[in-house]
All heavy atoms as a GROMACS GRO file, in nm:
protein
  563
    1MET      N    1  -1.808  -0.298  -2.002
    1MET     CA    2  -1.878  -0.180  -1.959
    1MET      C    3  -1.865  -0.173  -1.808
    1MET      O    4  -1.874  -0.273  -1.738
    1MET     CB    5  -2.024  -0.188  -2.000
    1MET     CG    6  -2.102  -0.069  -1.956
    1MET     SD    7  -2.272  -0.066  -2.013
    1MET     CE    8  -2.341  -0.206  -1.931
    2SER      N    9  -1.844  -0.055  -1.762
    2SER     CA   10  -1.835  -0.032  -1.617
    2SER      C   11  -1.913   0.095  -1.583
    2SER      O   12  -1.964   0.164  -1.671
    2SER     CB   13  -1.689  -0.018  -1.574
    2SER     OG   14  -1.634   0.100  -1.628
    3GLU      N   15  -1.919   0.124  -1.457
    3GLU     CA   16  -1.991   0.243  -1.412
    3GLU      C   17  -1.926   0.370  -1.468
    3GLU      O   18  -1.995   0.468  -1.496
    3GLU     CB   19  -1.992   0.247  -1.259
    3GLU     CG   20  -2.087   0.350  -1.203
    3GLU     CD   21  -2.098   0.338  -1.051
    3GLU    OE1   22  -2.076   0.229  -0.996
    3GLU    OE2   23  -2.128   0.442  -0.989
    4ALA      N   24  -1.795   0.365  -1.491
    4ALA     CA   25  -1.722   0.481  -1.541
    4ALA      C   26  -1.763   0.519  -1.684
    4ALA      O   27  -1.768   0.636  -1.718
    4ALA     CB   28  -1.573   0.456  -1.535
    5ASN      N   29  -1.792   0.420  -1.768
    5ASN     CA   30  -1.827   0.450  -1.908
    5ASN      C   31  -1.974   0.419  -1.941
    5ASN      O   32  -2.009   0.403  -2.057
    5ASN     CB   33  -1.733   0.377  -2.003
    5ASN     CG   34  -1.747   0.227  -1.996
    5ASN    OD1   35  -1.818   0.174  -1.911
    5ASN    ND2   36  -1.678   0.158  -2.084
    6LEU      N   37  -2.058   0.412  -1.841
    6LEU     CA   38  -2.198   0.379  -1.861
    6LEU      C   39  -2.270   0.483  -1.948
    6LEU      O   40  -2.340   0.446  -2.043
    6LEU     CB   41  -2.271   0.363  -1.727
    6LEU     CG   42  -2.420   0.334  -1.734
    6LEU    CD1   43  -2.444   0.201  -1.804
    6LEU    CD2   44  -2.482   0.332  -1.596
    7ASP      N   45  -2.250   0.609  -1.919
    7ASP     CA   46  -2.318   0.715  -1.996
    7ASP      C   47  -2.278   0.710  -2.143
    7ASP      O   48  -2.362   0.721  -2.233
    7ASP     CB   49  -2.288   0.853  -1.938
    7ASP     CG   50  -2.352   0.872  -1.801
    7ASP    OD1   51  -2.457   0.808  -1.776
    7ASP    OD2   52  -2.297   0.948  -1.719
    8GLU      N   53  -2.149   0.693  -2.168
    8GLU     CA   54  -2.100   0.684  -2.306
    8GLU      C   55  -2.160   0.563  -2.378
    8GLU      O   56  -2.203   0.572  -2.492
    8GLU     CB   57  -1.946   0.674  -2.304
    8GLU     CG   58  -1.884   0.661  -2.441
    8GLU     CD   59  -1.734   0.639  -2.433
    8GLU    OE1   60  -1.671   0.680  -2.333
    8GLU    OE2   61  -1.679   0.581  -2.528
    9PHE      N   62  -2.165   0.451  -2.308
    9PHE     CA   63  -2.222   0.330  -2.366
    9PHE      C   64  -2.370   0.350  -2.401
    9PHE      O   65  -2.415   0.313  -2.509
    9PHE     CB   66  -2.207   0.212  -2.271
    9PHE     CG   67  -2.284   0.090  -2.314
    9PHE    CD1   68  -2.237   0.008  -2.414
    9PHE    CD2   69  -2.407   0.061  -2.255
    9PHE    CE1   70  -2.310  -0.103  -2.455
    9PHE    CE2   71  -2.480  -0.050  -2.296
    9PHE     CZ   72  -2.431  -0.132  -2.396
   10LEU      N   73  -2.446   0.410  -2.309
   10LEU     CA   74  -2.589   0.430  -2.331
   10LEU      C   75  -2.614   0.522  -2.450
   10LEU      O   76  -2.703   0.495  -2.532
   10LEU     CB   77  -2.655   0.487  -2.205
   10LEU     CG   78  -2.662   0.392  -2.085
   10LEU    CD1   79  -2.720   0.463  -1.964
   10LEU    CD2   80  -2.742   0.267  -2.118
   11GLU      N   81  -2.537   0.630  -2.463
   11GLU     CA   82  -2.553   0.720  -2.577
   11GLU      C   83  -2.523   0.649  -2.708
   11GLU      O   84  -2.599   0.660  -2.806
   11GLU     CB   85  -2.461   0.842  -2.561
   11GLU     CG   86  -2.508   0.939  -2.455
   11GLU     CD   87  -2.412   1.055  -2.439
   11GLU    OE1   88  -2.342   1.088  -2.537
   11GLU    OE2   89  -2.407   1.112  -2.329
   12LYS      N   90  -2.415   0.576  -2.712
   12LYS     CA   91  -2.376   0.503  -2.834
   12LYS      C   92  -2.481   0.398  -2.869
   12LYS      O   93  -2.519   0.382  -2.986
   12LYS     CB   94  -2.240   0.438  -2.815
   12LYS     CG   95  -2.188   0.368  -2.938
   12LYS     CD   96  -2.050   0.308  -2.913
   12LYS     CE   97  -2.004   0.233  -3.036
   12LYS     NZ   98  -1.875   0.166  -3.015
   13PHE      N   99  -2.529   0.328  -2.769
   13PHE     CA  100  -2.629   0.224  -2.792
   13PHE      C  101  -2.758   0.283  -2.848
   13PHE      O  102  -2.817   0.229  -2.942
   13PHE     CB  103  -2.658   0.148  -2.662
   13PHE     CG  104  -2.742   0.025  -2.682
   13PHE    CD1  105  -2.684  -0.096  -2.714
   13PHE    CD2  106  -2.880   0.030  -2.668
   13PHE    CE1  107  -2.760  -0.209  -2.734
   13PHE    CE2  108  -2.958  -0.082  -2.687
   13PHE     CZ  109  -2.898  -0.202  -2.720
   14LYS      N  110  -2.803   0.395  -2.791
   14LYS     CA  111  -2.926   0.460  -2.838
   14LYS      C  112  -2.911   0.508  -2.982
   14LYS      O  113  -3.005   0.500  -3.060
   14LYS     CB  114  -2.963   0.577  -2.747
   14LYS     CG  115  -3.022   0.536  -2.615
   14LYS     CD  116  -3.054   0.657  -2.530
   14LYS     CE  117  -3.101   0.618  -2.392
   14LYS     NZ  118  -3.128   0.737  -2.308
   15GLU      N  119  -2.793   0.558  -3.018
   15GLU     CA  120  -2.769   0.602  -3.155
   15GLU      C  121  -2.775   0.485  -3.254
   15GLU      O  122  -2.832   0.497  -3.361
   15GLU     CB  123  -2.632   0.669  -3.166
   15GLU     CG  124  -2.625   0.806  -3.104
   15GLU     CD  125  -2.484   0.863  -3.107
   15GLU    OE1  126  -2.397   0.803  -3.176
   15GLU    OE2  127  -2.461   0.966  -3.043
   16GLU      N  128  -2.716   0.373  -3.216
   16GLU     CA  129  -2.709   0.258  -3.306
   16GLU      C  130  -2.840   0.180  -3.312
   16GLU      O  131  -2.883   0.137  -3.417
   16GLU     CB  132  -2.596   0.165  -3.263
   16GLU     CG  133  -2.458   0.223  -3.283
   16GLU     CD  134  -2.348   0.134  -3.231
   16GLU    OE1  135  -2.378   0.023  -3.180
   16GLU    OE2  136  -2.231   0.175  -3.240
   17GLU      N  137  -2.904   0.162  -3.199
   17GLU     CA  138  -3.022   0.075  -3.191
   17GLU      C  139  -3.152   0.152  -3.184
   17GLU      O  140  -3.255   0.102  -3.228
   17GLU     CB  141  -3.012  -0.019  -3.070
   17GLU     CG  142  -2.891  -0.109  -3.072
   17GLU     CD  143  -2.889  -0.205  -3.188
   17GLU    OE1  144  -2.996  -0.250  -3.232
   17GLU    OE2  145  -2.778  -0.236  -3.236
   18GLY      N  146  -3.152   0.269  -3.126
   18GLY     CA  147  -3.272   0.350  -3.116
   18GLY      C  148  -3.362   0.316  -2.999
   18GLY      O  149  -3.435   0.398  -2.950
   19LEU      N  150  -3.356   0.196  -2.953
   19LEU     CA  151  -3.442   0.151  -2.844
   19LEU      C  152  -3.356   0.094  -2.733
   19LEU      O  153  -3.263   0.018  -2.759
   19LEU     CB  154  -3.540   0.045  -2.894
   19LEU     CG  155  -3.642  -0.008  -2.795
   19LEU    CD1  156  -3.734   0.105  -2.749
   19LEU    CD2  157  -3.724  -0.117  -2.859
   20LEU      N  158  -3.387   0.130  -2.613
   20LEU     CA  159  -3.309   0.086  -2.498
   20LEU      C  160  -3.400   0.007  -2.405
   20LEU      O  161  -3.508   0.053  -2.368
   20LEU     CB  162  -3.249   0.206  -2.426
   20LEU     CG  163  -3.160   0.178  -2.306
   20LEU    CD1  164  -3.037   0.099  -2.350
   20LEU    CD2  165  -3.118   0.308  -2.241
   21ALA      N  166  -3.357  -0.112  -2.368
   21ALA     CA  167  -3.432  -0.195  -2.275
   21ALA      C  168  -3.333  -0.263  -2.181
   21ALA      O  169  -3.221  -0.295  -2.220
   21ALA     CB  170  -3.514  -0.299  -2.350
   22PHE      N  171  -3.375  -0.285  -2.059
   22PHE     CA  172  -3.292  -0.352  -1.960
   22PHE      C  173  -3.359  -0.480  -1.916
   22PHE      O  174  -3.482  -0.489  -1.909
   22PHE     CB  175  -3.269  -0.263  -1.837
   22PHE     CG  176  -3.182  -0.146  -1.864
   22PHE    CD1  177  -3.236  -0.023  -1.895
   22PHE    CD2  178  -3.044  -0.158  -1.860
   22PHE    CE1  179  -3.157   0.087  -1.919
   22PHE    CE2  180  -2.963  -0.050  -1.884
   22PHE     CZ  181  -3.019   0.074  -1.914
   23MET      N  182  -3.276  -0.578  -1.882
   23MET     CA  183  -3.326  -0.704  -1.828
   23MET      C  184  -3.238  -0.739  -1.709
   23MET      O  185  -3.115  -0.731  -1.718
   23MET     CB  186  -3.317  -0.814  -1.933
   23MET     CG  187  -3.374  -0.944  -1.888
   23MET     SD  188  -3.362  -1.065  -2.020
   23MET     CE  189  -3.289  -1.198  -1.931
   24ALA      N  190  -3.299  -0.775  -1.600
   24ALA     CA  191  -3.222  -0.811  -1.481
   24ALA      C  192  -3.255  -0.955  -1.445
   24ALA      O  193  -3.365  -1.004  -1.465
   24ALA     CB  194  -3.259  -0.719  -1.366
   25ILE      N  195  -3.155  -1.023  -1.392
   25ILE     CA  196  -3.173  -1.163  -1.351
   25ILE      C  197  -3.088  -1.186  -1.226
   25ILE      O  198  -2.976  -1.135  -1.216
   25ILE     CB  199  -3.137  -1.259  -1.466
   25ILE    CG1  200  -3.177  -1.401  -1.432
   25ILE    CG2  201  -2.992  -1.250  -1.502
   25ILE    CD1  202  -3.172  -1.495  -1.551
   26SER      N  203  -3.142  -1.259  -1.133
   26SER     CA  204  -3.068  -1.288  -1.010
   26SER      C  205  -2.964  -1.396  -1.036
   26SER      O  206  -2.965  -1.462  -1.140
   26SER     CB  207  -3.165  -1.334  -0.901
   26SER     OG  208  -3.220  -1.460  -0.937
   27ALA      N  209  -2.875  -1.414  -0.941
   27ALA     CA  210  -2.774  -1.519  -0.955
   27ALA      C  211  -2.840  -1.656  -0.964
   27ALA      O  212  -2.802  -1.740  -1.046
   27ALA     CB  213  -2.676  -1.513  -0.839
   28GLN      N  214  -2.942  -1.679  -0.882
   28GLN     CA  215  -3.014  -1.807  -0.886
   28GLN      C  216  -3.089  -1.822  -1.018
   28GLN      O  217  -3.091  -1.930  -1.077
   28GLN     CB  218  -3.112  -1.818  -0.769
   28GLN     CG  219  -3.188  -1.950  -0.764
   28GLN     CD  220  -3.096  -2.070  -0.744
   28GLN    OE1  221  -3.007  -2.064  -0.660
   28GLN    NE2  222  -3.115  -2.174  -0.820
   29GLY      N  223  -3.148  -1.714  -1.068
   29GLY     CA  224  -3.217  -1.718  -1.196
   29GLY      C  225  -3.121  -1.748  -1.309
   29GLY      O  226  -3.153  -1.823  -1.401
   30TYR      N  227  -3.001  -1.691  -1.305
   30TYR     CA  228  -2.900  -1.718  -1.407
   30TYR      C  229  -2.858  -1.864  -1.403
   30TYR      O  230  -2.842  -1.928  -1.507
   30TYR     CB  231  -2.778  -1.627  -1.386
   30TYR     CG  232  -2.675  -1.642  -1.493
   30TYR    CD1  233  -2.691  -1.582  -1.617
   30TYR    CD2  234  -2.561  -1.717  -1.470
   30TYR    CE1  235  -2.597  -1.596  -1.717
   30TYR    CE2  236  -2.465  -1.732  -1.570
   30TYR     CZ  237  -2.483  -1.671  -1.692
   30TYR     OH  238  -2.389  -1.688  -1.790
   31GLU      N  239  -2.840  -1.917  -1.283
   31GLU     CA  240  -2.803  -2.058  -1.270
   31GLU      C  241  -2.913  -2.148  -1.327
   31GLU      O  242  -2.884  -2.244  -1.399
   31GLU     CB  243  -2.778  -2.092  -1.123
   31GLU     CG  244  -2.731  -2.235  -1.102
   31GLU     CD  245  -2.701  -2.266  -0.956
   31GLU    OE1  246  -2.689  -2.173  -0.874
   31GLU    OE2  247  -2.691  -2.386  -0.924
   32ASN      N  248  -3.039  -2.117  -1.295
   32ASN     CA  249  -3.151  -2.195  -1.349
   32ASN      C  250  -3.156  -2.187  -1.501
   32ASN      O  251  -3.180  -2.287  -1.568
   32ASN     CB  252  -3.283  -2.147  -1.290
   32ASN     CG  253  -3.296  -2.179  -1.143
   32ASN    OD1  254  -3.227  -2.265  -1.091
   32ASN    ND2  255  -3.384  -2.108  -1.075
   33LEU      N  256  -3.133  -2.068  -1.555
   33LEU     CA  257  -3.132  -2.050  -1.699
   33LEU      C  258  -3.022  -2.134  -1.763
   33LEU      O  259  -3.043  -2.201  -1.864
   33LEU     CB  260  -3.114  -1.902  -1.733
   33LEU     CG  261  -3.109  -1.864  -1.880
   33LEU    CD1  262  -3.242  -1.898  -1.948
   33LEU    CD2  263  -3.078  -1.716  -1.894
   34ALA      N  264  -2.903  -2.131  -1.704
   34ALA     CA  265  -2.791  -2.208  -1.757
   34ALA      C  266  -2.821  -2.358  -1.754
   34ALA      O  267  -2.790  -2.431  -1.849
   34ALA     CB  268  -2.664  -2.177  -1.679
   35LEU      N  269  -2.882  -2.405  -1.646
   35LEU     CA  270  -2.915  -2.547  -1.635
   35LEU      C  271  -3.022  -2.586  -1.738
   35LEU      O  272  -3.014  -2.694  -1.799
   35LEU     CB  273  -2.963  -2.580  -1.494
   35LEU     CG  274  -2.857  -2.574  -1.385
   35LEU    CD1  275  -2.920  -2.590  -1.247
   35LEU    CD2  276  -2.749  -2.677  -1.408
   36ASP      N  277  -3.120  -2.499  -1.758
   36ASP     CA  278  -3.225  -2.527  -1.857
   36ASP      C  279  -3.167  -2.533  -1.999
   36ASP      O  280  -3.202  -2.620  -2.078
   36ASP     CB  281  -3.335  -2.421  -1.851
   36ASP     CG  282  -3.422  -2.435  -1.728
   36ASP    OD1  283  -3.418  -2.541  -1.663
   36ASP    OD2  284  -3.494  -2.338  -1.696
   37ILE      N  285  -3.076  -2.441  -2.030
   37ILE     CA  286  -3.014  -2.441  -2.163
   37ILE      C  287  -2.930  -2.567  -2.181
   37ILE      O  288  -2.932  -2.629  -2.288
   37ILE     CB  289  -2.931  -2.313  -2.183
   37ILE    CG1  290  -3.026  -2.194  -2.196
   37ILE    CG2  291  -2.842  -2.324  -2.306
   37ILE    CD1  292  -2.956  -2.060  -2.197
   38ALA      N  293  -2.857  -2.607  -2.078
   38ALA     CA  294  -2.777  -2.729  -2.086
   38ALA      C  295  -2.867  -2.851  -2.107
   38ALA      O  296  -2.833  -2.942  -2.183
   38ALA     CB  297  -2.692  -2.746  -1.960
   39ASP      N  298  -2.982  -2.853  -2.041
   39ASP     CA  299  -3.075  -2.964  -2.055
   39ASP      C  300  -3.135  -2.968  -2.196
   39ASP      O  301  -3.148  -3.075  -2.256
   39ASP     CB  302  -3.186  -2.952  -1.950
   39ASP     CG  303  -3.268  -3.079  -1.938
   39ASP    OD1  304  -3.209  -3.189  -1.948
   39ASP    OD2  305  -3.390  -3.068  -1.919
   40MET      N  306  -3.167  -2.850  -2.251
   40MET     CA  307  -3.219  -2.846  -2.388
   40MET      C  308  -3.112  -2.891  -2.487
   40MET      O  309  -3.142  -2.965  -2.582
   40MET     CB  310  -3.265  -2.704  -2.423
   40MET     CG  311  -3.396  -2.667  -2.360
   40MET     SD  312  -3.462  -2.510  -2.422
   40MET     CE  313  -3.350  -2.394  -2.351
   41ARG      N  314  -2.988  -2.851  -2.465
   41ARG     CA  315  -2.878  -2.892  -2.553
   41ARG      C  316  -2.862  -3.044  -2.549
   41ARG      O  317  -2.845  -3.109  -2.652
   41ARG     CB  318  -2.749  -2.824  -2.510
   41ARG     CG  319  -2.632  -2.856  -2.601
   41ARG     CD  320  -2.506  -2.780  -2.556
   41ARG     NE  321  -2.398  -2.799  -2.647
   41ARG     CZ  322  -2.315  -2.904  -2.645
   41ARG    NH1  323  -2.330  -2.998  -2.552
   41ARG    NH2  324  -2.218  -2.916  -2.732
   42ARG      N  325  -2.866  -3.101  -2.429
   42ARG     CA  326  -2.854  -3.246  -2.414
   42ARG      C  327  -2.966  -3.317  -2.490
   42ARG      O  328  -2.944  -3.413  -2.561
   42ARG     CB  329  -2.858  -3.285  -2.266
   42ARG     CG  330  -2.850  -3.437  -2.244
   42ARG     CD  331  -2.907  -3.478  -2.109
   42ARG     NE  332  -3.040  -3.429  -2.081
   42ARG     CZ  333  -3.153  -3.484  -2.130
   42ARG    NH1  334  -3.148  -3.586  -2.211
   42ARG    NH2  335  -3.270  -3.434  -2.096
   43TYR      N  336  -3.088  -3.267  -2.475
   43TYR     CA  337  -3.204  -3.327  -2.540
   43TYR      C  338  -3.190  -3.320  -2.692
   43TYR      O  339  -3.216  -3.418  -2.763
   43TYR     CB  340  -3.332  -3.256  -2.495
   43TYR     CG  341  -3.456  -3.308  -2.562
   43TYR    CD1  342  -3.513  -3.428  -2.522
   43TYR    CD2  343  -3.515  -3.239  -2.666
   43TYR    CE1  344  -3.626  -3.478  -2.584
   43TYR    CE2  345  -3.628  -3.287  -2.730
   43TYR     CZ  346  -3.683  -3.406  -2.688
   43TYR     OH  347  -3.795  -3.455  -2.750
   44ILE      N  348  -3.149  -3.205  -2.744
   44ILE     CA  349  -3.134  -3.189  -2.889
   44ILE      C  350  -3.027  -3.283  -2.943
   44ILE      O  351  -3.045  -3.348  -3.046
   44ILE     CB  352  -3.104  -3.042  -2.925
   44ILE    CG1  353  -3.228  -2.956  -2.899
   44ILE    CG2  354  -3.057  -3.029  -3.069
   44ILE    CD1  355  -3.202  -2.807  -2.904
   45LEU      N  356  -2.914  -3.291  -2.874
   45LEU     CA  357  -2.807  -3.382  -2.918
   45LEU      C  358  -2.854  -3.527  -2.914
   45LEU      O  359  -2.821  -3.606  -3.002
   45LEU     CB  360  -2.682  -3.362  -2.833
   45LEU     CG  361  -2.610  -3.229  -2.851
   45LEU    CD1  362  -2.496  -3.216  -2.751
   45LEU    CD2  363  -2.560  -3.212  -2.994
   46GLN      N  364  -2.931  -3.561  -2.812
   46GLN     CA  365  -2.984  -3.698  -2.800
   46GLN      C  366  -3.078  -3.727  -2.917
   46GLN      O  367  -3.072  -3.834  -2.977
   46GLN     CB  368  -3.057  -3.712  -2.667
   46GLN     CG  369  -3.110  -3.849  -2.639
   46GLN     CD  370  -3.182  -3.854  -2.505
   46GLN    OE1  371  -3.246  -3.757  -2.464
   46GLN    NE2  372  -3.172  -3.968  -2.439
   47GLN      N  373  -3.164  -3.632  -2.952
   47GLN     CA  374  -3.257  -3.652  -3.064
   47GLN      C  375  -3.181  -3.664  -3.196
   47GLN      O  376  -3.218  -3.744  -3.282
   47GLN     CB  377  -3.357  -3.536  -3.071
   47GLN     CG  378  -3.453  -3.532  -2.954
   47GLN     CD  379  -3.529  -3.661  -2.936
   47GLN    OE1  380  -3.591  -3.710  -3.030
   47GLN    NE2  381  -3.525  -3.718  -2.818
   48LYS      N  382  -3.075  -3.585  -3.213
   48LYS     CA  383  -2.995  -3.594  -3.335
   48LYS      C  384  -2.931  -3.732  -3.347
   48LYS      O  385  -2.926  -3.789  -3.456
   48LYS     CB  386  -2.888  -3.486  -3.335
   48LYS     CG  387  -2.943  -3.347  -3.361
   48LYS     CD  388  -2.838  -3.240  -3.345
   48LYS     CE  389  -2.745  -3.239  -3.465
   48LYS     NZ  390  -2.649  -3.127  -3.460
   49ASP      N  391  -2.884  -3.788  -3.234
   49ASP     CA  392  -2.825  -3.922  -3.237
   49ASP      C  393  -2.929  -4.027  -3.273
   49ASP      O  394  -2.901  -4.122  -3.347
   49ASP     CB  395  -2.762  -3.956  -3.101
   49ASP     CG  396  -2.632  -3.882  -3.076
   49ASP    OD1  397  -2.571  -3.834  -3.174
   49ASP    OD2  398  -2.590  -3.874  -2.959
   50ILE      N  399  -3.050  -4.013  -3.221
   50ILE     CA  400  -3.157  -4.108  -3.252
   50ILE      C  401  -3.191  -4.101  -3.400
   50ILE      O  402  -3.206  -4.204  -3.468
   50ILE     CB  403  -3.281  -4.080  -3.165
   50ILE    CG1  404  -3.252  -4.116  -3.019
   50ILE    CG2  405  -3.404  -4.156  -3.216
   50ILE    CD1  406  -3.358  -4.071  -2.920
   51ILE      N  407  -3.202  -3.980  -3.455
   51ILE     CA  408  -3.233  -3.963  -3.597
   51ILE      C  409  -3.122  -4.024  -3.682
   51ILE      O  410  -3.148  -4.094  -3.780
   51ILE     CB  411  -3.255  -3.814  -3.630
   51ILE    CG1  412  -3.384  -3.766  -3.564
   51ILE    CG2  413  -3.258  -3.791  -3.781
   51ILE    CD1  414  -3.402  -3.615  -3.566
   52LEU      N  415  -2.998  -3.997  -3.646
   52LEU     CA  416  -2.884  -4.053  -3.720
   52LEU      C  417  -2.888  -4.206  -3.717
   52LEU      O  418  -2.864  -4.271  -3.819
   52LEU     CB  419  -2.754  -4.001  -3.662
   52LEU     CG  420  -2.626  -4.048  -3.730
   52LEU    CD1  421  -2.622  -3.999  -3.874
   52LEU    CD2  422  -2.504  -3.999  -3.654
   53TYR      N  423  -2.920  -4.264  -3.601
   53TYR     CA  424  -2.928  -4.409  -3.590
   53TYR      C  425  -3.031  -4.466  -3.687
   53TYR      O  426  -3.005  -4.562  -3.758
   53TYR     CB  427  -2.964  -4.448  -3.446
   53TYR     CG  428  -2.998  -4.594  -3.432
   53TYR    CD1  429  -2.898  -4.690  -3.426
   53TYR    CD2  430  -3.130  -4.636  -3.426
   53TYR    CE1  431  -2.929  -4.825  -3.415
   53TYR    CE2  432  -3.163  -4.770  -3.414
   53TYR     CZ  433  -3.062  -4.865  -3.409
   53TYR     OH  434  -3.094  -4.997  -3.398
   54TYR      N  435  -3.151  -4.406  -3.690
   54TYR     CA  436  -3.255  -4.456  -3.780
   54TYR      C  437  -3.220  -4.433  -3.926
   54TYR      O  438  -3.250  -4.517  -4.011
   54TYR     CB  439  -3.391  -4.393  -3.746
   54TYR     CG  440  -3.453  -4.459  -3.624
   54TYR    CD1  441  -3.470  -4.389  -3.506
   54TYR    CD2  442  -3.492  -4.591  -3.628
   54TYR    CE1  443  -3.526  -4.449  -3.395
   54TYR    CE2  444  -3.549  -4.653  -3.517
   54TYR     CZ  445  -3.565  -4.582  -3.401
   54TYR     OH  446  -3.620  -4.643  -3.293
   55GLU      N  447  -3.158  -4.320  -3.959
   55GLU     CA  448  -3.117  -4.296  -4.097
   55GLU      C  449  -3.015  -4.400  -4.142
   55GLU      O  450  -3.024  -4.453  -4.252
   55GLU     CB  451  -3.058  -4.155  -4.112
   55GLU     CG  452  -3.161  -4.047  -4.111
   55GLU     CD  453  -3.099  -3.908  -4.119
   55GLU    OE1  454  -2.976  -3.894  -4.098
   55GLU    OE2  455  -3.175  -3.814  -4.146
   56GLU      N  456  -2.918  -4.432  -4.056
   56GLU     CA  457  -2.819  -4.532  -4.091
   56GLU      C  458  -2.882  -4.671  -4.099
   56GLU      O  459  -2.845  -4.752  -4.183
   56GLU     CB  460  -2.705  -4.531  -3.990
   56GLU     CG  461  -2.617  -4.409  -4.002
   56GLU     CD  462  -2.507  -4.404  -3.898
   56GLU    OE1  463  -2.505  -4.492  -3.807
   56GLU    OE2  464  -2.424  -4.313  -3.905
   57SER      N  465  -2.978  -4.698  -4.012
   57SER     CA  466  -3.046  -4.828  -4.015
   57SER      C  467  -3.121  -4.847  -4.146
   57SER      O  468  -3.120  -4.956  -4.205
   57SER     CB  469  -3.143  -4.841  -3.899
   57SER     OG  470  -3.074  -4.843  -3.777
   58LEU      N  471  -3.186  -4.742  -4.193
   58LEU     CA  472  -3.260  -4.752  -4.319
   58LEU      C  473  -3.167  -4.758  -4.439
   58LEU      O  474  -3.196  -4.827  -4.537
   58LEU     CB  475  -3.356  -4.634  -4.333
   58LEU     CG  476  -3.472  -4.632  -4.234
   58LEU    CD1  477  -3.551  -4.502  -4.247
   58LEU    CD2  478  -3.562  -4.752  -4.254
   59THR      N  479  -3.057  -4.688  -4.432
   59THR     CA  480  -2.961  -4.688  -4.543
   59THR      C  481  -2.894  -4.824  -4.555
   59THR      O  482  -2.870  -4.872  -4.666
   59THR     CB  483  -2.853  -4.580  -4.521
   59THR    OG1  484  -2.918  -4.454  -4.506
   59THR    CG2  485  -2.757  -4.574  -4.636
   60ASN      N  486  -2.864  -4.888  -4.444
   60ASN     CA  487  -2.792  -5.015  -4.445
   60ASN      C  488  -2.886  -5.135  -4.442
   60ASN      O  489  -2.840  -5.248  -4.427
   60ASN     CB  490  -2.697  -5.022  -4.325
   60ASN     CG  491  -2.591  -4.915  -4.332
   60ASN    OD1  492  -2.550  -4.874  -4.440
   60ASN    ND2  493  -2.545  -4.869  -4.217
   61ALA      N  494  -3.015  -5.113  -4.457
   61ALA     CA  495  -3.111  -5.224  -4.452
   61ALA      C  496  -3.094  -5.311  -4.576
   61ALA      O  497  -3.067  -5.262  -4.686
   61ALA     CB  498  -3.253  -5.169  -4.448
   62PRO      N  499  -3.108  -5.442  -4.560
   62PRO     CA  500  -3.095  -5.530  -4.676
   62PRO      C  501  -3.211  -5.506  -4.774
   62PRO      O  502  -3.318  -5.460  -4.737
   62PRO     CB  503  -3.104  -5.670  -4.616
   62PRO     CG  504  -3.169  -5.652  -4.483
   62PRO     CD  505  -3.137  -5.512  -4.438
   63ASP      N  506  -3.185  -5.537  -4.900
   63ASP     CA  507  -3.290  -5.522  -5.002
   63ASP      C  508  -3.400  -5.624  -4.978
   63ASP      O  509  -3.383  -5.724  -4.910
   63ASP     CB  510  -3.232  -5.543  -5.142
   63ASP     CG  511  -3.135  -5.431  -5.179
   63ASP    OD1  512  -3.150  -5.321  -5.125
   63ASP    OD2  513  -3.045  -5.457  -5.259
   64ASP      N  514  -3.515  -5.597  -5.039
   64ASP     CA  515  -3.630  -5.685  -5.024
   64ASP      C  516  -3.626  -5.801  -5.123
   64ASP      O  517  -3.725  -5.871  -5.140
   64ASP     CB  518  -3.759  -5.607  -5.043
   64ASP     CG  519  -3.781  -5.507  -4.929
   64ASP    OD1  520  -3.719  -5.525  -4.823
   64ASP    OD2  521  -3.860  -5.413  -4.947
   65VAL      N  522  -3.515  -5.823  -5.189
   65VAL     CA  523  -3.505  -5.930  -5.288
   65VAL      C  524  -3.525  -6.065  -5.219
   65VAL      O  525  -3.466  -6.095  -5.118
   65VAL     CB  526  -3.366  -5.926  -5.358
   65VAL    CG1  527  -3.353  -6.041  -5.457
   65VAL    CG2  528  -3.348  -5.792  -5.426
   66GLY      N  529  -3.608  -6.145  -5.277
   66GLY     CA  530  -3.633  -6.279  -5.224
   66GLY      C  531  -3.744  -6.286  -5.123
   66GLY      O  532  -3.780  -6.395  -5.079
   67LEU      N  533  -3.801  -6.176  -5.084
   67LEU     CA  534  -3.911  -6.178  -4.990
   67LEU      C  535  -4.042  -6.202  -5.064
   67LEU      O  536  -4.060  -6.155  -5.177
   67LEU     CB  537  -3.920  -6.045  -4.914
   67LEU     CG  538  -3.804  -6.014  -4.819
   67LEU    CD1  539  -3.824  -5.878  -4.755
   67LEU    CD2  540  -3.793  -6.120  -4.711
   68PRO      N  541  -4.133  -6.278  -5.005
   68PRO     CA  542  -4.259  -6.303  -5.072
   68PRO      C  543  -4.343  -6.175  -5.086
   68PRO      O  544  -4.336  -6.086  -5.002
   68PRO     CB  545  -4.331  -6.402  -4.980
   68PRO     CG  546  -4.261  -6.392  -4.849
   68PRO     CD  547  -4.124  -6.341  -4.876
   69THR      N  548  -4.414  -6.165  -5.196
   69THR     CA  549  -4.501  -6.049  -5.219
   69THR      C  550  -4.645  -6.096  -5.205
   69THR      O  551  -4.703  -6.153  -5.296
   69THR     CB  552  -4.479  -5.989  -5.359
   69THR    OG1  553  -4.499  -6.091  -5.454
   69THR    CG2  554  -4.339  -5.933  -5.372
   70GLU      N  555  -4.702  -6.079  -5.096
   70GLU     CA  556  -4.839  -6.115  -5.061
   70GLU      C  557  -4.876  -6.245  -5.116
   70GLU      O  558  -4.917  -6.301  -5.197
   70GLU     CB  559  -4.934  -6.004  -5.100
   70GLU     CG  560  -4.906  -5.881  -5.020
   70GLU     CD  561  -5.014  -5.776  -5.040
   70GLU    OE1  562  -5.133  -5.810  -5.041
   70GLU    OE2  563  -4.977  -5.660  -5.055
   0.00000   0.00000   0.00000
């Protein structure tokens, strides 16, 4: 989209969506947003690795055969 086709874009968008809203963000705000998303992605991947580690630990745990029962 450019300034040349802005009017055409707005008309088409209003026809398809019915509601028009704008959001503005500064260059610094965009950078902060990108860093926050990267940090959330890192955290989620780290949590997935921790969950996988515990799932594998429980799956590969030795049986309780031979252990005393109270």
